[in-house]
Rosetta silent file (secondary structure, phi, psi, omega in degrees, C-alpha in Angstrom):
SEQUENCE: MRKFIVLLAAVCPFLIRAELPPSTYESLQKAATEFLDIEVLRVEIEPGQAEGRQNVFVMALVGKVVRTSAGVKEGDLINISYLVTPRKKGWTGPGEIPIPEEKDKSVAYLERDAQTGDFHPAAGAMSFRNF
SCORE:     score description
SCORE:     0.000 S_00000001
   1 L     0.000  -40.317 -179.205   29.433  -44.303   81.890 S_00000001
   2 H   -62.577  -39.542  179.023   31.249  -41.188   83.046 S_00000001
   3 H   -64.871  -37.331  177.995   34.076  -41.827   80.551 S_00000001
   4 H   -62.464  -43.797 -178.924   31.511  -42.181   77.748 S_00000001
   5 H   -65.598  -41.573  178.211   29.941  -38.819   78.615 S_00000001
   6 H   -64.115  -43.566  179.061   33.348  -37.109   78.719 S_00000001
   7 H   -63.828  -42.844  178.167   34.276  -38.644   75.366 S_00000001
   8 H   -61.701  -42.294  178.770   30.927  -37.602   73.831 S_00000001
   9 H   -64.496  -33.659  179.463   31.378  -34.039   75.111 S_00000001
  10 H   -74.685  -31.260 -175.033   34.842  -33.926   73.572 S_00000001
  11 H   -88.497  -27.306 -175.765   33.710  -35.261   70.185 S_00000001
  12 H   -53.789  -42.578  179.110   30.443  -33.248   69.812 S_00000001
  13 H   -57.852  -33.922  179.191   32.058  -30.001   68.640 S_00000001
  14 H   -73.910  -31.435 -179.277   33.601  -31.896   65.729 S_00000001
  15 H   -73.094  -29.522 -179.229   30.322  -33.556   64.835 S_00000001
  16 H   -63.497  -31.727 -179.385   28.545  -30.186   64.685 S_00000001
  17 L   -94.522   25.583 -174.466   30.769  -29.204   61.742 S_00000001
  18 L   -63.136  137.989  175.563   30.107  -32.474   59.926 S_00000001
  19 L  -102.194  165.209  175.849   30.378  -32.476   56.175 S_00000001
  20 L   -66.868  150.029  178.836   28.646  -34.955   53.924 S_00000001
  21 L   -68.138  150.632  179.890   30.537  -38.238   53.564 S_00000001
  22 H   -53.663  -33.672 -179.719   32.704  -38.618   50.459 S_00000001
  23 H   -62.078  -31.406  178.223   30.427  -41.416   49.192 S_00000001
  24 H   -66.481  -46.897 -179.620   27.570  -38.913   48.904 S_00000001
  25 H   -66.680  -37.102  177.263   29.603  -36.568   46.731 S_00000001
  26 H   -61.607  -39.884  177.149   30.847  -39.511   44.645 S_00000001
  27 H   -64.449  -41.013  177.194   27.235  -40.539   44.038 S_00000001
  28 H   -63.839  -40.062  177.936   26.325  -37.006   43.007 S_00000001
  29 H   -64.036  -42.501  179.627   29.267  -36.899   40.603 S_00000001
  30 H   -66.555  -32.072 -178.996   28.245  -40.226   39.039 S_00000001
  31 H   -81.499  -16.052 -178.060   24.658  -39.021   38.666 S_00000001
  32 L   -61.500  133.669 -178.088   25.609  -35.726   36.999 S_00000001
  33 L   -74.856  -22.496 -179.369   24.471  -35.636   33.387 S_00000001
  34 E  -121.560  127.802  174.218   27.450  -33.506   32.363 S_00000001
  35 E  -130.050  106.703 -171.258   31.081  -34.313   33.228 S_00000001
  36 E  -129.436  157.496  164.047   33.395  -31.849   31.553 S_00000001
  37 E  -100.405  130.218 -175.617   36.851  -30.346   31.722 S_00000001
  38 E  -129.504  160.468  167.804   36.509  -26.549   31.627 S_00000001
  39 E  -121.700  124.232 -177.755   38.537  -23.376   31.630 S_00000001
  40 E   -76.491  121.807 -179.466   36.885  -20.463   33.427 S_00000001
  41 E   -96.517  -40.008 -176.840   36.796  -17.397   31.219 S_00000001
  42 E  -149.424  142.685  175.347   34.676  -14.999   33.303 S_00000001
  43 E  -129.352  126.953  176.153   33.138  -14.939   36.779 S_00000001
  44 E  -122.715  134.375  179.012   30.441  -12.460   37.805 S_00000001
  45 E  -124.014  125.365 -179.323   29.105  -12.237   41.338 S_00000001
  46 E  -124.088  153.456  177.075   25.958  -10.253   42.121 S_00000001
  47 E   -63.891  141.489  176.697   24.077   -9.761   45.387 S_00000001
  48 L   -86.548 -175.114 -177.461   21.252  -12.236   45.893 S_00000001
  49 L   -73.051  -32.742 -179.892   17.748  -11.512   47.119 S_00000001
  50 L  -100.061  157.904 -178.987   18.507  -12.339   50.743 S_00000001
  51 L   -58.148  130.255  177.410   21.223  -10.767   52.862 S_00000001
  52 L    85.390  -17.657  179.655   24.628  -12.332   52.288 S_00000001
  53 L   -75.660  150.342  179.750   23.528  -14.457   49.339 S_00000001
  54 E  -133.392  136.564  172.082   25.389  -14.189   46.057 S_00000001
  55 E   -92.161  125.966 -179.513   24.353  -15.118   42.520 S_00000001
  56 E  -111.261  130.218  176.857   27.371  -16.577   40.705 S_00000001
  57 E  -124.389  126.369 -178.051   27.619  -16.620   36.926 S_00000001
  58 E  -123.780  131.951  170.365   30.504  -18.416   35.239 S_00000001
  59 E  -106.980  129.060 -176.042   31.346  -18.488   31.524 S_00000001
  60 E  -134.522  150.205  174.620   33.580  -21.432   30.681 S_00000001
  61 E   -98.447  127.848 -179.554   35.235  -22.970   27.648 S_00000001
  62 E   -80.561  122.795  178.703   34.778  -26.724   27.393 S_00000001
  63 E   -93.830  -39.204 -178.259   38.125  -28.464   26.945 S_00000001
  64 E  -147.418  141.226  178.203   37.082  -32.074   27.119 S_00000001
  65 E  -109.863  115.942  175.785   33.745  -33.877   27.279 S_00000001
  66 E   -91.809  -41.678  179.408   33.741  -37.001   29.423 S_00000001
  67 E  -152.402  136.372  177.473   29.949  -37.380   29.604 S_00000001
  68 L  -151.690  139.890  171.484   27.078  -35.284   28.269 S_00000001
  69 L  -111.692   -9.062 -179.213   23.374  -35.644   27.769 S_00000001
  70 L   -96.388    2.719  178.412   22.986  -32.064   26.542 S_00000001
  71 L    76.501   24.888  176.786   25.192  -32.524   23.490 S_00000001
  72 L   -64.284  140.418  179.726   28.057  -30.341   24.752 S_00000001
  73 L  -123.550  157.199  174.619   31.121  -30.435   22.504 S_00000001
  74 L   -57.481  135.231 -178.739   34.784  -29.567   22.991 S_00000001
  75 L    92.784  -10.276  178.256   35.268  -25.875   22.301 S_00000001
  76 L   -70.725  149.075  170.265   31.699  -24.872   23.348 S_00000001
  77 E   -96.663  130.769  178.517   31.143  -21.906   25.614 S_00000001
  78 E  -124.221  153.245  174.435   28.807  -22.691   28.514 S_00000001
  79 E  -107.988  131.539  178.433   27.185  -20.608   31.225 S_00000001
  80 E  -119.855  127.033  178.415   27.084  -21.959   34.775 S_00000001
  81 E  -130.784  143.251  178.020   24.904  -20.236   37.355 S_00000001
  82 E  -163.625  170.453 -176.674   24.239  -20.908   41.013 S_00000001
  83 E  -110.962  133.966  175.426   23.511  -19.321   44.370 S_00000001
  84 E  -107.238  125.792 -178.595   25.994  -19.111   47.250 S_00000001
  85 L  -116.036  126.784  179.113   24.400  -18.937   50.699 S_00000001
  86 L   -67.449  144.420  179.094   26.473  -18.036   53.768 S_00000001
  87 L  -109.139  136.090  177.839   26.451  -20.636   56.499 S_00000001
  88 L   -73.460  153.426  177.862   26.364  -19.724   60.157 S_00000001
  89 L   -57.053  134.224 -178.943   29.060  -21.039   62.452 S_00000001
  90 L    87.433   -1.959  178.849   28.234  -24.552   63.588 S_00000001
  91 L   -62.504  138.803 -179.860   25.997  -25.226   60.581 S_00000001
  92 L  -111.400  135.822  176.587   25.819  -28.901   59.653 S_00000001
  93 L   144.947 -164.795 -174.915   25.384  -30.153   56.135 S_00000001
  94 L   -65.971  149.530  178.442   26.868  -30.043   52.676 S_00000001
  95 L   -70.137  159.409  179.916   29.768  -27.729   51.944 S_00000001
  96 L   -75.986  146.223  176.147   29.253  -24.605   49.875 S_00000001
  97 L   -68.037  127.215 -178.950   29.930  -24.702   46.157 S_00000001
  98 L   -71.251  156.796  175.339   33.215  -22.913   45.577 S_00000001
  99 L  -100.081  115.557 -177.901   33.490  -19.859   43.330 S_00000001
 100 L   -70.945  159.368  174.589   36.125  -20.528   40.680 S_00000001
 101 L   -96.114  152.169  175.227   38.705  -17.925   39.647 S_00000001
 102 L   -60.999  141.116 -178.568   39.093  -16.704   36.091 S_00000001
 103 L    78.743   -0.288  173.784   41.593  -18.823   34.104 S_00000001
 104 L   -64.132  142.715  171.329   41.045  -21.825   36.447 S_00000001
 105 E  -116.330  128.906 -177.597   41.026  -25.195   34.721 S_00000001
 106 E  -158.334  173.169  169.027   38.994  -27.890   36.410 S_00000001
 107 E   -79.810  164.058  175.980   36.462  -30.656   36.016 S_00000001
 108 E  -146.035  122.267  174.917   32.819  -29.715   36.193 S_00000001
 109 E  -103.363  111.611 -168.526   29.949  -31.948   37.248 S_00000001
 110 E  -132.907  164.735  170.363   26.828  -30.182   36.001 S_00000001
 111 E  -127.129  145.463  179.954   23.132  -30.453   35.194 S_00000001
 112 E   -95.950  135.862  174.239   21.458  -28.451   32.416 S_00000001
 113 L   -85.132  115.035 -175.288   18.435  -26.248   33.093 S_00000001
 114 L   -63.339  -30.375 -177.870   16.003  -27.065   30.267 S_00000001
 115 L   -77.327  -43.834 -174.573   14.300  -23.641   30.498 S_00000001
 116 L   -96.835  -24.919 -174.751   17.362  -21.359   30.486 S_00000001
 117 L    84.885   -9.616  177.136   19.963  -23.581   28.840 S_00000001
 118 L   -73.675  164.862  177.023   22.394  -22.671   31.629 S_00000001
 119 E  -109.100  153.760  178.490   24.175  -25.294   33.662 S_00000001
 120 E  -129.806  147.618  175.276   24.138  -25.723   37.461 S_00000001
 121 E   -57.970  134.837 -176.923   26.578  -27.529   39.749 S_00000001
 122 L  -107.502   -9.179 -175.393   25.389  -31.100   40.283 S_00000001
 123 L  -126.256   34.080  176.067   27.705  -32.330   43.019 S_00000001
 124 H    53.014 -133.331 -177.377   27.580  -29.580   45.616 S_00000001
 125 H   -62.336  -16.728 -178.843   30.977  -28.663   47.065 S_00000001
 126 H  -108.073   27.864 -179.026   32.645  -31.241   44.801 S_00000001
 127 L   -75.542  -21.783 -177.332   31.162  -29.933   41.554 S_00000001
 128 L  -120.083   23.597  175.560   34.507  -28.529   40.388 S_00000001
 129 L  -159.864  156.295  177.211   36.963  -31.155   41.597 S_00000001
 130 L   -94.855  164.759  171.818   37.509  -34.901   41.744 S_00000001
 131 L   -81.669    0.000    0.000   38.217  -37.031   44.761 S_00000001
């Protein structure tokens, strides 16, 4: 029993920083209505409403359409917007959505906002990369 407690105490710090399992991100990617190859043309970051939060706006050129329900075509310009929230040390849960750099080329797993027409990341931290 004592060995179990020592082992548990040694492993707990690693569990506190747990990320979602890859299968969760794979499911989110498969469920995304838009699966595109994009080139980032512009990135704008503005302060959010709460301290430390950032509103991210990305303008991207669609290079290839793998899957779309919004009728996106190769050569279209799309707007991607989302919120980045800082995580405290020891926070457990999904990773933060990365902020791409201008001129980056990547995949994009997205959902379209019917009201604004903008797109939002659909697969959390894995919205702009494949496994």
